[in-house]
N, C-alpha and C positions, 0 to 999 in steps of 0.2 A: 289228674290232679289230686292231691290229698287234702282234706280238709283238716287242719292243723289248729284252728281256732277253736272249733266247737265240732260237735257231732251233729249240726244242723245241715239239712239239705238247703244249698243257696245256689238259686240260678242268676247268671248273669244274662239280662236280656237287652239287646241293643236294636233299639227301632232304625229303620231304614228304607225308607220309601223311595220309590223311582223317581217320581216327578220332583223337580226342584227348579225353581224359575230363576233365582239369584244366580245361581252357578250350575247349570246344566250337568246332570249325572254326577252331582258332586261326592256323592258316597262311594264312587268307584275311580274317581280322578286322583291321579297320583299326587301326593301330599309328601314332599321331602322324599320321594324314592318310592312310595307305596301307596297303594289305594287309601283313601281316608279312612275307610272302615276298618282297615286293618290295624290302626292303632288302638281302637276301642277293642276289637278282639284280642288283640295283645294284653291289653289290661286285665281283660278276663281271663285269659289262658294262663297269666303270670300270677294270678293272685292265689296264695296259698289256701284261701277260704272258698273259693268258688268250686262247685262241683260240676256245672254244666255252663257252656256258653251258647246262647241261641241267638242268631239274627230273624228279627221279624221283617219282613220285606213283602211286597206287592211283585216284586220285578225278579225275572230269571236270572238276568245278568247279576245284579247283585247277589244273588243266592249262589251264583258259581263261585264268584269272586270270594264271597264269605267262606265257602267250604273250602276253596283253595288256601286260606289263611287260618284254617282250623277250627271254624265254627260250625255249629250245626243249624241246618235250616229245614226243619221236619215238615214244615207247613209254608204255603204261601198266604199272606195276609189278603182278605177280601179288598176288593177296588174300593169299596164305601168305606174302608178304614186306610186309605192312604190318599185322602184329598188334603188341598191346602190347610182347610181350616178344621182336619182331625186333630183331636186332643190326645195325649198320651194315654189316658185313662182307658178308653175303650180298647185302644191297642194291646194293652197289659191284660186287661179281660178277657180279650179274645185268645192270647197267648196262654193264659193259665187255663182257661176253661178247654183249649184243645189238647193240652198235655195230659189233663186229668181224663178227658174223656177218652181219648184214643190211646194214651199210655198207662194210665193209673197213676200218672207222675204229680206229685204235690209238694213242692218246696215249700221251707219255711219263710225263706226270706227271698225276695228279688231284687237285683242290683241292676239300675238302669245307668248303662252307659251311652251318652249320645254321642255319634259320631264326629258332631261338629265343634266338641271340645276335646280333641285328640291330644294334647299334651297334660299326660298325668303323672304325677309324683310316684316313684315305685311303690310305696306302700298305701296309696289312695285308696283302693278297694278294700284290702284287709282292716285298714284304720277305721274305714266306715261300718264294717261288717262287725269289728270288735266293739265299738261305741254302742250299736244297736243290741247286741248281745249282752253287754254288761248293764244296760238299762231296760228291763222287761217292761216298764211303763211306756217305753218310747214306741211310736208308730213307725218312725221313720228317721233318717239321719240324712242331710242334705249338706253338700259342699257349698262352702261360704268363702268369700275372700273379703279384705276391707275395702268399703265402697269409696270409690273415686271421687264421688261427689256427695257432700253433706245434705240430706233433706231437710235438716232443720234452718238451712239457709236457702229453701227453695219457697216459690210463691205460687198462688192460683192465680191465674189469669181470668179476669172478669170482664175482660173487653178493653178497647181501646180508651174508651170513654168513661172506664169505671176504675176506683182504686183498688190496687191489690190487696189480697190477705194473706197470711202467712200459712204455708202447707201444714206445719206441724207447732205445736207448742212444747214447752218444756217446763215440766214443774219446778220452780225456785230459780228459773232463769228467766229475767225480764228481756224482751226483745231477742231472742235466740239468734235471730239473722244478724244481730250487731254484735253478737258475743264471741269470744275467743274460741276457737275449734276447740281447744284443749279442755274446756268446760264443758262441752257439750257430750251427751251420750255417744259413745262408739256405735258405728253403724256398719253393716255388711251387707255385701251383694251376693245373691245367689248366682252360682255357676252351672255350668251344664256338665261339670266333669261326673257326677257321680250322685244318685240317690239309692240309699239302701231301705228297702220297705218291708215291712212284715207283709205276707200275703193274706193275713186277716184284716189288715188296715184296707187293702182294696176290696176285699169281699164283703167285710161287714159295714164299713164306713164310706163305700164306694168313693175312696179317694186314693190317691198316690201317695199323699203325706199325712193323712189323718189330722189330730189335732195337737200331740205331743211330737215335735220336731227336734230334734238335737242337732247342732252342729259339728261338721267337719272342718276346720279352718285350714285353709290350703294357701301355701304361699302365692302371693298376688303375682310371681312371676309366671305362673303356669297359667294365669288368665287369657283364655283363647275361646273365641265364640265365633265361628267362620259363617259369615251371612253374605259378604260380598267378595268380588276378585281382589279387591285391595287388601282385604283381611287375609286372603289366601297367601299372597305375596309376603306380606308383613310376617305372618306367623311361620311360614317355611324360613325366612331369613333367620327366627329366632332358633329354629331347630338347627340350622346350619352352622350359627355361629357357638352351639355348643354350650356347655357351661350349667346345664340343666339336667338333674338326676332323673330322667324320666322313664317310663315305659316306652319301649319300641319295639315294632315288628321284629326288627334283627337285634338279637343279644348279644352279638360279637362285640369285643372291646375296641373302640377307637382308638388309635394310637395318637399320643399328642406331638406336636411338632419337636423333631429331634433337638436336642441342646447344641449339636454341633452339625452344620451344614456347609458342604463343601461343594455341591453339585445342584442346581435346579434344572431338571429337564422339561422342556414344554412340546407337546405335540403343536402342529401348525394350524391346521384346519379346524376351526370350531373353538379354537383357545385364542390365537392372536387374532382370527378373523370370526365372522360370525356365520361361519360355515356355508356361505352363499358364494357363487362365481358367477361374474359375467362373461360371456363367449361372444366374440364379435363373428362377422360372415367368413373369416379366415381361419377361424379356430383359435385365436389368440385369447388366453384366459385372465382375466385380472379379478383380484379379491379387495375386499376393504379391510383396513385394519387400524387399530386406535394408536395414535402416536404417543400417546400418555404411558403406553405399557413399557417403553424402554428407558423412560426417564430416569428411574431408579438402579439401571444396571450398573452404573459408575460406582454407586454407593456399596452395592454388592460385592464388585469387585475389590475395593478396598478393603473389604473385611474378608476377603479371600474367598469369595463364593462365585463360582461360574455359571453361566446361563448356557444351555444348550438347545437346539431345536433337533427333535427326533420325529420325521415325518414320514408317512408312506406316501405322499404325493411328490411326483417325480418333476411337475412343472417347474421352470426355472424362476418362477415367482417366489418361490420359498427361499432361495438362496439368494435372490436380490434384496428381500427383507431383511433376512438375517445378516447381510453385508451392510445393509442401512443401519441396522442396529448394533453391529459390531459384536455379534455372538456367532459361533460355530452352528453349523446345521449339517445334520446327516439325514439324506432324505432318498425318497424311491424304496424305502424299505417294505417288503412285502407286508399285506394286511396281518398275516399270521405270523411274522416274524420278528416284532418290535420288541418282545421280551428278549430273545435272542439276540438281536441288536443292543439291546440296551446293556446286557451282560458283557459284550464285548467291549464296548465304550467304557464300562466301569474297569474292566481288566486293563484296557490300555492306558488309562488314566491314572490307575491304582488308588481308585475311590472305593472306599467301602460302602455297600448299598445301604447301610442304615443311617449315611449321611446324605443322603440323596433325597429330593422331593421331586416328585413327578405330578404334572399337571396334566389331565386329559379331559375328554368328553365324550368319547365313544366306546364301544364294546373292544375294538382293537386295542385299547389302552391297558384294559384289565390285566393282560400279563405283566406290564410294567408296574401297576399297582401292586402286585404281589411281590415284587423286587424291592421296590423303594421302601426308604425307611419311614417317608408320610407321603400318604396320595392323596392328592387335591382334584376336586371336580369344579368346572365352572357351574354356575348357577342354572344353566339350561341343558347340561349334560344329559344324556339317554338315563332312564330309569335305573338300568342294571349297574351304570355307573356312579350315580348319586348313591346307590345302597352300599358300594363297595367302598366308596371315599372314606378317607380319615376326617377330610374337612372338606366341606362344600362353600365355595366363596358365593358373595351376595351378588357379585356382577357376572353376566353371560358373557360367553367369549366373543372376542371382538370390540367389546365396549369397556375396557378397563379391567378385565379381569386379572391380566397377568401384573398390572400396576397394583391390584390390590395384594395381590400375593406377596410381593416385593416389599411392602409396607409392613405386612404382617411380620414377615422374616426380620427385617430391620429392627422393629419395635421389639421382637422377641429377643434379639441377641445384642441391643443396644444396653 
């Protein structure tokens, strides 16, 4: 990486301990197709101003994943600095001391990138560093967003049998808790996206912020702080829906939905079904599918869009379900032959690949992703498929994913 903003040595430090109660192993749990920590590593690696990206962890597995995605892990953090109540300051002090003692490395600025705030604007890191460099008096730059709740309308609770008292007062405004929001001072909430800190602030003031803290105002659409499984699902959906110009571990360009669509090709197991199968004592197999998936097929046909099932599964259940939905099914394709079969289908139907949408969930669908004009994955697809897809649905296979896709297409072409 080349430091284009200044000649300052800038270290991006990512704290990632192994213990996590709310979401076990969350730092390496796949988030939108990549380990959670990979998103913060990418933010450091892709920043023009950052000289080095280092992960501070106590966990060998996290260290291995971090190295896989391009970060340095030159040391393991002591266990006593990886407890539930460990604050950030001693973690940073340990890292800076180790780097100076062992390597003689002394950065002038250290950037904190918390893994639990993975969605960052592409200019987030460089903008924070630029503000800090342009203001020599600043100790730190911290990311903030407009606050969702106004503290001037908050109260101190003094007990059920005692009157409340206002949390804050505003000079010149009587009863701010009754005042219109527009006349109250604007307030902001600090986020976990980024802190850019002078190392002298840490060394001399024993603080990660110091006294003079400048703001980096971040679009609230990027406000993400993952603490619970519900947070995880909510913010994965935000990634999959697209629309945010954000740093990702995968820098490839995801293609938009084609303006002209002639054919939608769907895998069967894991797309129309939830990938489970029931087998009785005679070996007869059955699967579960969502009736809602085929409801919009008629509207697609009216607009000249055909739906086809392409499956490696030879079981007659595929053709039976296809017949019920009144769509064509090509099945029994070898696991390694779906790409070839798809090309043959397009040739037979005289359909251009760029006008085709393919929906899949497993690695044997990847050759078809490369052919189709738009590749789509169901929400519970395998990580490799989520990474390769142009778009990820919010619904899992067998639970309305195909219906969701149909509605997206109809909305796009209407």
